[in-house]
Residue, then its C-alpha position, 0 to 999 in steps of 0.5 A: m274407457f271402451n271396455d269399462t264405461e263406468s269410469f265416465t258414465s257418472c262423471g262425463l268427459m271433457i273434450g276441447g273445454i266442453h263437458y259431455s255426458y254419456v248417452l250410449k255405447e254401441g259396439q265401438l261407438i260411444m255417444l255423448k251429449a254436451d252439457e251446455e245448451k245448444k252445443g250438440g254432442s260428440c261421439l268416439y269410435k275405437t279402432k285398433q290403433n286410434i280413437v276417432i273423435g267427432v264433435y258436432d253442434s246443435s244444427k246437426d242431426p245426432k243420428k246422422v253424425y253417429t251413422t257417419m262416425e260408425k261408417l268411418g270407424k268401420y272403414l278404418v278397422e277394415n283397412s287395419y287402423 
């Protein structure tokens, strides 16, 4: 998924019963937008051992969520996760 985003860029991704569309990939962070109105979005961060999934509602600023997820992901990578 993280090496070849083509598999879900056209079809999207289902998380917790909500369909998300691909927005952007930056390094190990993938950003997604909920297809349903006012549902917010999601972001995925790949570490060595895990994929951290963050889901947020429309009241949150996506840029702040992405920044927080990136910091968390980098922290986990630095601590061998």
